[in-house]
N, C-alpha and C positions, 0 to 999 in steps of 0.2 A: 629778187635774186639775192641769195646769201654771198657773203664773202667767203674766202677760202677757209677761214678759221671756223666759222659756223657751219659751213658745208661739211667739213671734216667731222664735226660733232654730229650732224645729221646723218652721215654716212655710217657711223658706229651704232646707231639705235637699231636694235632688231626690228625688222620690217613688220612684224606681227605683233609687236608688244604695245600695250597701253603706256603712255609716257607723259611725264610731267616736266616742264621747263621751269626750273627754279631761278628767279631772278631774270624774268623774261624780257624785261625792258620794254621794247616796242612789239614784241610778239612775232618777230620774223622767223625765228627758229620754230616755233610752235605751228606757224602756217605751213612751213616747209614739211614738217613731220606729218601734218594731216594731208598734205598733197601726195606724199609718198604712199600713204595708206589711209584713205578716207573712211575706212570702217573701224578704225581703232580710236580709242579714247585719247584725247589730248587735252591736257590742262596747262594753262599758262599762269604762273604765279609770281608774285612779287611782294616785297615787304611794304613798299610805299604806294600811295594812292596815284601819284603822278604817273608812274610807269604802267600801273594797271589801266589808267584811263587811256593812255597812248597805246597800250596793247589792244584795248577794246576798239579803239578807232581804226587801227590798222587791220585788225581781224574783221571788222564790219566792212571796211572798203574792199577786202578780199573776198567778202560774200560768205564768210564762215562763222558768223555769230552764233548760229544755232548748233554748230559742231564743236567749237572749241570754247571751253569754259575758262574764264579769266577769274582768279581768286587772289584777293590780298590777304597775305599772311607771312608769318615769320618762318621762312625756310620750309622744311617738311611739315610744319605744323598746319600748313594750308591743305595737307592730304590726310586722307584716312588710311589706316593700314590695309594694304592689299588691293587698293583700287587701281593702282598702275603697277607694272612690272619694272619700268625703267625710269630713272631720273637723270636729267641733264643738268649740270651746274657749270656754267661758263662765265668766264670774265671776272672772276673774284680771286683772292688770294688763296693759296693752297690751305692755309691753316683755317681760314674762314670756311672753305668748303668742307673740310674735315669736321669742324665744329657744327655745321649744319646738319651733317649726317649723324653726328653723335647726339645731338640734342633731341632727336626723336627716335629712339632705338627700336620702338615697335614698328614704325613705318619702315626704317631702314632694313630690319631684319626680314621683312616680306618682300623686299626688292630682289629681282634677279639680276638687273644690270645697272651699272653706273657709267655715265659718260661724263667726264670731268675735263675742264680746260681751265687749269689754274694760270694765273698771271704771274705768280711766284711761289715760293714755299713748296716747290715740288718735292723736295726731299721728305718734308714733313708729311705732305699728303700721301706719298707712297709708303711711308713708314706706318702711317695710320691704317692704310689699306691692309697692309700685312698684319698688323696687330689685331685687326678685326675680321680676319679670315676672309679677305677679298683676294682673288687672283687676278692680276693684271694680264688680261688675255691679249690686248693689242695696244698699240700706240702709234701716233702719227705726229708729223710736224707739218705745219702750214706757215705761210708767210704773207702778211698783210702790212702794207706801208712800211716795208723794210724790217718788220719785227718777226722773229720766229716764234711760233706758238706750240706748245706741246698739248696734245689731246690724248687722253688716257681712257681705255675701255676696261672696265673690271667687272667680273662676274663672282657670284658667290662660290667659295671653294678654297681649299688649302693652297697656300703659297709657299714655295721654297724661300728660305731666308735670302733677303736681298743684300748684296754686297754694297759697300759705301758708293761706288761708281754707279751701280744700278739705281740706287735711291736718288742720286742726283741726275743722272742722264737718261735713265729709264731702261729696264731690262730688255724690252722688245726692240727699242731704238738701238741699243748696243748690238743686238742680235741681227737686226735687218740692215743696219746702217743706211738709211734712206738718203735721198739726194742732198738734203740740208743738214745731214748729221755733223759734218765738219764744222759748219757754221754754228750749229747748236752747241758743240763742245767748246768752240772758242768763245761764244758769248758767256758761257759759264766760268771760263778762265778768266775773261776780261772782268767779270763781276767780282770774282775773287781777288783779282789784282788790285782792284779799287780798294777793297777792304784791307789788303795787305799794306797798301801805301799809306792808309790812315793809321793802321797799327804801328807802323814804323815810326810815326811821329809821336806815339803814346808814351814812350819811356818803357822802363823795366817792368811795369805792372801788366803790360800787354804781351810779354815774353811768350807765355803758354799759348795764348790765342793766336799769336803770330806763327808760332811753330805749327799749330793745327792747320791754319790756312795755307801756309807753305807746302805742307804735306799734301793737302788736297789738291792744290795746283799741280804738283808734280804727279799725282795719280791721274788727274785728268789729262795731262799732256800725253800720257801714254796712248790715249785715244785718238790723237792728232796725227799719228804716224800712219 
């Protein structure tokens, strides 16, 4: 059984799409995706040998060794162009997830859907999606062990320019205001406040950066009302 974070990722994957789980770890997400549709192609990939061995063991115990392929490779280099429609990348930093997508442009260009769960760097990742003509179709929040996670579903297509608040908080999350939205906003404010406190100790050379952080806090506080 998946936790709420990975279940939210699985829920965003189009049911009829071939899918690759990049950074699969133990292969739990790949197994769930195959259970949802046992006629589709599912690839579980990871950079390191240890997680690949763990994934093979988990998949074997589930009885799916003949159906889910485990590959060791660096990001999308484990795939060939066009063999899957959807890629899931969960549990990495937003910049790393963007770097993985950018490193193999031929593979990324032939994808129809991205399901991303960044641990941080949300603004960077959403900016990358916009810059590379991906449309953020949907977003969710999930909570595991007291931490709120963001899950982003993107499809190929033109995106309207994102505002600063949309880059940080998510355009769909701002529109839908799901149950954990207030906590999501406050978490971002709290992180910025820690940065502000550090900058306040830094002297005059941090003045411009401090003003930038304070302006962003003020902007996000508008969404706590």
